[in-house]
N, C-alpha and C positions, 0 to 999 in steps of 0.2 A: 594804655591808650587814654588820652585826655578826653573826658566827656563833661558836658555841663548838664547838671540835673538840678532843677529848682534854683537856677541862677548861681549855683556853686560849682566850681570846677573839681573834678575827681580824676585821679589817675587810676584807672581800672585795668586789671590784668585778668584774663580768663581763668587761670589757675587759682588766683586769689578769690574770685567770685565762687568758684567751685568749692574751695576750702571753707569759705564763710558759710555756705549753705549746708555743709556736711553736718549731719546730726540734727538738723532742723526739720521737723516733720512738716510736710506741705499742708497748707490749709485747703479747704474745698476749693476746687478750681472753678472760678466764675469770671467771665470776661476774658481779658488778655492774659495769656499764660506763657511760660517759658519752660522748655525742657532742659534740665540740668542733670546730667547723668541719666539715670532711669526714672527720675521723678519729675512730675509736672507741678510747678509752683505758679501761683498767681504773680503777675509781674509786680504788683504793688508790694507784696510780701518780700520779694527779692530786693526791691528798691529800698525798703525800710531797713533791711539788714545791711546792705552794702553802703548806704549813705548815712545811716543812723539818724535819719530825719523822720518826722511824722509823715504818714502816708498822705495827709491832706496837703503837704507842701509841694508835691510833684505830681505830674500826670503819668498815666500808664504809658502813653506814647513816648514820653521822654526816656523812660527806663527801657522800653522796648527797643527804641532806636539805639541806645547805648549797648544793650545786650546783643542786638543783631550785629553791630559793628565788631563786637568781641568774638562773634562766631557761634552764638547760641541760636537755637531755633525758637522763634516766638510765633505764637498761633493763638487762635481762639480756644476757649475751653472745650474739651471733648464733650459730646452729648452724654447726658446721664444715661446710665444703663437702665433699661426697662426692668421693672420688678417682675418676678415670676408670677404668673397668674395663680390665684388661689383655687385649689381643687374643691369642687362643690361638696365632695364627701367629707371634707374637713370642717365644713360649716355646720354648727349644731342645728340650725333651723332648716337646713336643706332637705331633710327627710320628712318633715311634718307637712301634711297636706294643707292647702289653702282653704279657708272658709270653714 
């Protein structure tokens, strides 16, 4: 499928995008993301890999639009998992009386 990203035309195919991202570890998901296989990638990371351009040269919405047209699911980053609360007994100062 022909897509224009950062004023440059690209002929993108879904299977080629999947193959390009194979073996590349996803960066922490912030902002716009895309699900490729079982992994969630930032849209800008995928755009950099498939266009070989600097991330500052294109917008996330340009890449999201192209990836959506190819059949990928684009979405906002999932909320961060809450950290487990610290047990008071594991804190060294929890057993000492105040004052």
